[in-house]
PLY file of the C-alpha trace (Angstrom):
ply
format ascii 1.0
element vertex 109
property float x
property float y
property float z
element edge 108
property int vertex1
property int vertex2
end_header
19.80 54.17 10.69
16.90 53.24 8.37
16.45 49.94 10.20
16.33 51.68 13.57
13.65 54.08 12.32
11.62 51.16 10.93
11.93 49.29 14.22
10.87 52.43 16.11
7.83 52.84 13.84
6.88 49.20 14.37
7.16 49.60 18.14
5.07 52.75 17.99
2.34 50.83 16.13
2.50 48.04 18.70
2.30 50.60 21.49
-0.75 52.24 19.94
-2.42 48.85 19.53
-1.71 47.97 23.17
-3.11 51.34 24.29
-6.27 50.69 22.29
-6.61 47.23 23.85
-6.26 48.76 27.30
-8.89 51.40 26.56
-11.33 48.67 25.48
-10.51 46.19 28.27
-12.58 46.06 31.43
-11.44 44.79 34.82
-13.36 44.41 38.06
-12.53 45.19 41.64
-14.55 44.21 44.67
-14.87 45.09 48.33
-16.86 43.81 51.25
-16.83 40.25 50.01
-18.44 41.28 46.74
-20.98 43.73 48.18
-19.49 46.49 46.03
-18.06 45.92 42.56
-16.33 48.52 40.43
-15.62 48.11 36.72
-12.81 50.15 35.17
-11.23 50.23 31.75
-7.66 49.08 31.32
-6.70 52.75 31.43
-8.36 53.23 34.82
-11.57 54.97 33.74
-14.48 54.05 36.01
-17.10 52.40 33.80
-19.55 50.99 36.30
-20.33 50.47 39.96
-22.72 47.99 41.52
-23.78 47.98 45.15
-25.58 45.07 46.76
-28.58 46.34 48.74
-27.14 44.54 51.80
-24.33 47.11 51.81
-26.74 50.02 52.19
-27.34 51.09 55.78
-28.83 54.60 56.03
-27.32 54.88 59.51
-23.80 54.07 58.26
-23.04 55.72 54.94
-19.35 55.98 55.83
-18.89 52.22 55.55
-20.58 52.21 52.14
-18.32 55.05 50.99
-15.28 53.12 52.23
-16.44 50.02 50.33
-16.87 52.04 47.13
-13.40 53.55 47.47
-11.90 50.11 48.18
-13.63 48.54 45.17
-12.46 51.32 42.85
-8.91 51.03 44.20
-8.99 47.27 43.69
-10.21 47.69 40.11
-7.58 50.35 39.40
-4.89 48.06 40.78
-6.07 45.34 38.39
-6.03 47.87 35.54
-2.45 48.84 36.39
-1.42 45.19 36.42
-3.07 44.71 33.03
-1.31 47.80 31.67
2.05 46.56 32.96
1.41 43.18 31.34
0.45 44.74 27.98
2.95 47.58 27.93
5.86 45.97 29.77
7.22 44.00 26.82
7.03 47.10 24.64
8.79 49.30 27.17
11.46 46.65 27.66
12.05 46.56 23.92
12.94 50.22 23.78
16.36 49.62 25.25
17.03 46.12 24.05
18.70 45.53 20.73
17.80 48.88 19.25
20.32 51.06 20.93
19.48 54.31 22.70
16.44 55.72 20.91
16.13 58.52 23.45
19.00 60.34 21.77
17.29 60.21 18.37
14.52 62.59 19.41
11.79 60.26 18.14
8.32 61.20 19.39
6.95 58.88 22.04
10.35 57.53 23.03
0 1
1 2
2 3
3 4
4 5
5 6
6 7
7 8
8 9
9 10
10 11
11 12
12 13
13 14
14 15
15 16
16 17
17 18
18 19
19 20
20 21
21 22
22 23
23 24
24 25
25 26
26 27
27 28
28 29
29 30
30 31
31 32
32 33
33 34
34 35
35 36
36 37
37 38
38 39
39 40
40 41
41 42
42 43
43 44
44 45
45 46
46 47
47 48
48 49
49 50
50 51
51 52
52 53
53 54
54 55
55 56
56 57
57 58
58 59
59 60
60 61
61 62
62 63
63 64
64 65
65 66
66 67
67 68
68 69
69 70
70 71
71 72
72 73
73 74
74 75
75 76
76 77
77 78
78 79
79 80
80 81
81 82
82 83
83 84
84 85
85 86
86 87
87 88
88 89
89 90
90 91
91 92
92 93
93 94
94 95
95 96
96 97
97 98
98 99
99 100
100 101
101 102
102 103
103 104
104 105
105 106
106 107
107 108
């Protein structure tokens, strides 16, 4: 039982470190062939948005809005892929070799 608790604590530390890495990571998404670029953190928080002046047409703001939405979606998709890459091995480890931790009532599991 002691070993299981120690393994769970180690995994929790690894999980917290991965979450911190994701919060600090930045990924980009683009739309319109690079006319609009969104930057989001690994957790999906929008950090920045750049719009090429060529994308700005006062007569067609709907297209610009669509490009912004597409760039943010693309960036969020990249953030989700990064999160899956960072967190996937940790989530997979919860069931492998350590038994069923869900029944132990450990926080975060």
